[in-house]
Structure formats: C-alpha cells, structure tokens
C-alpha positions in Angstrom: 137.5 26.2 67.2 138.6 27.8 70.5 136.3 30.3 72.2 136.6 34.0 71.2 137.9 36.0 74.1 135.6 39.0 74.7 137.1 41.9 76.6 134.9 44.6 78.2 137.1 47.7 77.9 136.2 49.6 81.1 139.2 51.8 80.4 138.9 55.0 82.3 135.1 54.9 82.4 135.3 54.6 86.2 136.1 58.4 86.1 138.8 57.8 88.8 136.4 56.2 91.3 137.1 52.7 92.6 133.4 51.9 93.4 132.4 52.8 89.8 135.2 50.6 88.6 133.8 47.7 90.7 130.4 48.3 89.2 131.9 48.0 85.8 133.4 44.7 86.8 129.9 43.6 87.9 128.4 44.7 84.7 131.0 43.0 82.5 130.7 39.8 84.5 126.9 39.8 84.2 127.0 40.6 80.5 129.2 37.5 79.9 132.5 39.1 79.1 135.6 36.9 79.5 137.7 39.8 80.8 137.4 43.3 82.0 140.2 45.7 81.1 141.3 48.9 82.7 144.1 51.4 81.9 147.0 51.7 84.3 149.1 54.9 84.1 150.5 57.8 86.0 149.5 61.0 84.2 153.0 62.4 84.7 154.5 59.5 82.8 151.9 59.7 80.0 151.7 63.3 79.0 153.4 66.6 79.6 151.3 69.3 81.4 150.7 71.3 78.3 149.6 68.3 76.1 146.5 69.2 74.2 143.4 66.9 74.2 142.4 65.0 71.0 139.4 66.4 69.2 137.1 63.7 70.5 138.3 64.3 74.1 137.6 68.0 73.8 134.1 67.3 72.4 133.4 65.0 75.3 135.1 66.8 78.2 135.4 70.4 77.1 138.5 72.6 76.3 139.1 74.1 79.8 141.9 71.7 80.8 144.8 70.0 79.2 145.1 66.3 78.4 147.4 65.9 81.4 144.8 67.3 83.8 142.1 65.2 82.3 144.2 62.1 82.7 145.2 63.0 86.3 141.5 63.0 87.3 141.1 59.5 85.7 144.0 57.8 87.6 143.4 55.0 90.0 146.0 54.2 92.6 148.1 51.0 92.9 146.0 50.1 95.9 142.8 50.5 93.8 144.2 48.2 91.1 145.1 45.6 93.7 141.6 45.7 95.0 140.1 45.5 91.5 142.4 42.5 90.7 141.1 40.6 93.7 137.5 41.7 93.1 137.7 40.3 89.5 138.8 37.0 91.0 135.8 36.9 93.3 133.5 37.8 90.3 135.2 35.1 88.2 136.2 37.4 85.4 139.7 37.9 84.1 141.4 41.1 85.1 143.4 43.0 82.4 144.8 46.4 82.2 146.7 48.3 79.6 149.9 49.8 81.0 150.9 53.2 79.5 154.4 53.4 81.0 157.2 51.2 82.2 156.4 51.7 85.8 152.9 50.4 85.2 154.3 47.4 83.3 156.3 46.4 86.4 153.4 47.0 88.7 151.0 44.8 86.7 153.7 42.1 86.5 154.1 42.1 90.3 150.3 42.1 90.6 150.1 38.8 88.7 148.5 39.8 85.5 149.2 37.0 83.1 148.8 38.9 79.8 150.0 42.4 78.8 147.6 44.4 76.6 149.5 47.0 74.7 147.4 50.0 73.6 147.8 51.4 70.1 149.6 54.5 71.2 152.6 52.6 72.6 153.4 50.6 69.4 156.3 52.9 68.6 157.6 53.3 72.2 160.9 51.4 72.0 161.8 51.3 75.7 158.2 50.4 76.6 158.3 47.5 74.1 161.6 46.3 75.4 160.3 46.3 79.0 157.2 44.4 77.9 159.4 41.7 76.2 161.6 41.4 79.2 158.8 40.2 81.5 158.1 37.3 79.2 154.3 37.2 79.2 151.8 36.8 76.4 150.9 40.0 74.7 147.8 41.4 73.0 148.9 44.2 70.7 146.5 46.8 69.3 147.6 48.2 66.0 145.5 51.4 65.6 147.2 54.2 63.6 150.1 51.8 62.7 151.7 51.0 59.4 152.8 47.5 58.5 156.4 48.6 58.9 155.7 49.9 62.5 153.9 46.7 63.4 156.9 44.7 62.1 159.4 46.8 64.1 157.3 46.3 67.3 157.2 42.6 66.7 161.0 42.4 66.3 161.2 43.6 69.9 158.3 41.7 71.4 159.1 38.4 69.7 162.3 38.2 71.8 160.1 37.2 74.8 159.2 33.9 73.1 155.6 34.3 74.3 152.4 34.4 72.2 151.5 37.7 70.6 148.0 38.4 69.3 147.5 41.3 66.9 144.3 43.4 67.2 143.3 45.3 64.1 141.9 48.7 65.3 140.8 52.0 64.0 141.8 54.6 66.6 139.0 57.0 65.9 136.3 57.7 68.5 133.9 56.7 67.0 135.5 54.9 64.1 133.6 55.6 60.8 132.3 52.5 59.1 134.0 53.3 55.8 137.4 53.2 57.6 137.0 50.1 59.7 138.6 47.8 57.0 137.9 44.5 58.8 139.7 42.6 56.0 143.0 44.0 57.3 142.8 41.2 59.9 143.5 38.8 57.1 146.5 40.9 56.1 147.9 40.9 59.6 147.6 37.2 59.9 149.1 36.5 56.5 152.1 38.8 56.9 153.0 38.3 60.5 151.8 34.7 61.1 150.0 35.7 64.3 146.5 35.1 65.6 144.4 38.1 65.1 141.4 39.9 66.6 139.7 43.3 66.6 139.5 46.3 69.0 136.2 48.0 68.1 135.7 51.7 68.4 132.6 51.9 66.1 129.2 52.7 67.4 126.9 49.7 67.9 127.7 45.9 68.0 127.5 44.8 64.4 131.2 45.3 63.5 132.3 43.2 66.4 130.0 40.4 65.4 131.3 40.6 61.9 134.8 40.4 63.1 133.9 37.2 65.0 132.6 35.8 61.7 135.8 36.7 60.0 137.9 34.8 62.5 138.8 37.2 65.3 140.1 35.3 68.3 139.9 38.3 70.6 137.3 41.1 70.6 137.6 44.3 72.7 134.8 46.8 73.1 134.4 49.8 75.4 131.8 49.4 78.2 130.2 52.1 80.4 127.5 52.2 83.0 125.9 55.2 81.3 126.8 56.9 78.1 125.7 60.3 79.5 128.4 60.2 82.2 131.2 62.9 81.9 134.4 61.6 80.5 136.3 61.0 77.2 135.1 57.5 76.3 131.5 57.1 77.6 129.7 58.1 74.4 131.5 55.5 72.2 131.0 52.8 74.8 128.3 50.1 75.1 126.0 50.2 78.1 125.6 46.9 80.0 122.5 45.6 78.1 124.1 46.5 74.8 127.2 44.6 75.8 125.1 41.6 76.8 123.6 41.6 73.3 127.1 41.8 71.8 128.2 38.8 73.8 125.1 36.8 72.8 125.6 37.7 69.2 129.3 36.7 69.2 128.5 33.4 70.9 125.8 32.7 68.3 128.3 33.4 65.5 130.8 31.1 67.1 128.3 28.3 67.2 127.2 29.0 63.7 130.7 28.9 62.2 130.9 25.2 63.0 133.7 22.9 61.8 133.7 23.7 58.1 132.7 20.1 57.1 129.9 20.2 54.6 127.3 17.5 55.5 123.6 17.4 56.4 123.1 18.8 59.9 121.2 16.8 62.4 118.4 19.4 62.6 117.7 19.2 58.8 117.8 15.4 58.4 114.2 15.0 59.4 113.1 17.5 56.7 114.6 15.6 53.8 111.5 13.4 53.3 109.2 16.5 53.3 111.1 18.8 50.9 113.0 16.4 48.6 111.3 15.1 45.4 111.2 11.5 44.3 110.0 9.8 41.1 106.3 9.5 40.6 104.0 8.7 37.6 103.3 11.8 35.6 100.1 10.1 34.3 98.7 6.6 34.2 101.3 3.9 33.3 100.2 0.4 32.3 102.1 -2.7 33.3 104.6 -3.5 30.6 104.7 0.1 29.3 108.2 1.7 29.0 109.2 4.5 31.3 109.8 7.8 29.5 110.5 11.4 30.3 106.9 11.9 29.4 105.3 9.6 31.9 107.8 10.2 34.8 108.2 13.3 36.9 109.6 14.3 40.3 107.3 15.5 43.2 107.4 15.5 46.9 106.1 12.2 48.1 108.1 11.3 51.3 110.6 8.8 49.9 111.3 6.7 46.9 113.7 6.7 43.9 115.8 9.9 43.6 115.2 11.9 40.4 118.9 11.7 39.8 118.4 8.0 38.9 115.7 8.7 36.2 118.1 7.7 33.4 118.4 4.2 34.9 114.6 3.8 34.5 114.2 5.1 30.9 113.3 2.4 28.5 112.6 -0.2 31.2 109.1 -1.5 31.5 106.7 -1.0 34.4 106.2 -4.1 36.5 102.7 -3.0 37.6 100.0 -0.4 36.8 100.6 3.1 38.2 98.0 5.7 38.7 98.9 9.4 38.3 101.2 10.7 41.2 101.8 7.1 42.4 105.3 6.6 43.7 107.5 4.7 41.3 109.0 1.5 42.7 106.0 0.5 44.8 
C-alpha cells in the first residue's frame, strides 16, 4: 500500500502576509504533512467587485466589504509565491497551490509545481479546465458541490492531458455537517470514473479524515491555521498545529493497521497462542486401558498439547497410561 499524501491546506490563512505563510510552512512540516497548499489568484480574475460573500465568510469576516475586497486583502504576489516555493524546498515539504484563474495556472507551471490542485469551484470552468489539461501535469480534483455529470464533463477535458487525475470527495460547507459528509461517495467516484480517490475535509475535528484513510483515501487535505481566533474566512474550520500533528499521527497509525489484507497470525500474537488456546486434558481421573469419551475429556488452557479440534480422533481409543484430573492428554 502506497503512503497516503497528507496536504496541509494553508489556503489564505496567511491573511496576505508572507511571513505568516512561512510560519504555516514551518507548522505543516513540523506536524508531518507531506505537502502544504496555498491558493494562487488575482482577486480581479476571481470575483467581480460587487460579488457577495458566502454566509460562512460573512460570519467570519463581517458584512462590511464585498467578497472581492476580502479576496484582495488575502492575495500574495508572484514574488511571494516564488519565495514560498523555495522555502518549502528548504523545509523539505512539497509546495502546492490551487490556481483560481488561467494566469495563475501559467504562473504555477513556470514556477515548477509538479501537480495542479483544482478547487471545487472551478470544476465547471471550461476554459480553466482546458488550460489545466494543456500543461500536461498530474491533477488533484476536488469535487465539492458537483454532480456525477459535472465530474464526468470535467474529466472529459482533463483526461486529454494523459496525466494521472485523483478525485477528492468533498463537502463544500464550512464547516461540513457530519450527516452530509457521505464518505462512502469515495467508493462511487472510484467505481464510476476508475480513478484513485481521496478526501478534502471541511468538518471540524480529525476523525473524519482518519475514517477516510481507513476507507482507502490516497490523498487527504485539511485546513491548517496558526490560531483559530485570527481574523479571516477559514481559520475557524482549520486545525491548529498540534491538532494537525495528531491528525497525521492518526492517519499513519491507520495506514499501518490496514496491513496487506492477508489473514494470518501476526508476529505479535504468536507468543500468546500457548497462553490463551485450549488443549485436551483429562476431565477426571482416567485409568490406563480406559476408553476416551466426551465425559472424561475436556479442553482447558494448559500451554500446549492436542487441539480440541481432534477430540473425535481420540473417542473410543484407550488410554495408554493413567491420567489425573487436568493432566494434559498425550503425555
């Protein structure tokens, strides 16, 4: 089984500040994430000036400004991303960023990013998908809010690249209610589209990501923040560094626990067989020459001996010696 890729979604939790973004890289690396992911966009390409905020954005940032103005404050420059890219290399963690427009796709391609992570909101953006396919790089595609038909249409365009595409099941609610997570949809995506699958987690806590690992996710994505009380749209649904460390540890434990699927005694349990398995002993005194019966044989823990599964082979045969009660048969 290949290692699950765990992505720390830093997103815009840097609040437009490069130093905060670097601290998020540090935190993701220390927590054991395989990759740290940001969001690359120009607000003018992403939203019109009068675009309203989503409800969760208004709850977390207030109603006083438009979505455009909120996004403008969360932008990082091309130079910032170049510095982050090289900083991730120094910290030995993979740099990823979701582009939200075609210009950002070209920029990340030039930067050297080896995988394009498509956010759920772009799954119906025809020109965006065409551009992504044209650069011929592996894709991780989030499928929040999408129907099976929309996912299929996106894949028709993306498959033209000939590169691997991983589908992430996702519930694009912030936070996502447990009753709407529907983790089993990962199976549906895999069965219908014949792609590897993973999960982009917007629930509170870490248990759903760990469950997704147990169900076969090959990629897990979860928001990370330095502090949930910071201002901004995504901090409250993100994990702080210590929580993210526990998430990584939990997923790695599940990976190890999944094993190879072959049912056989494990090494650690072999030594317990002699202590917990039962073997045939005398249920009462048995004299030499007396026939073995169900009445004078029984199974108890005694370290080793004849398996109770072989009791039928002894019935009717005669004892070759005297046995006291509880004495192991065969000795």
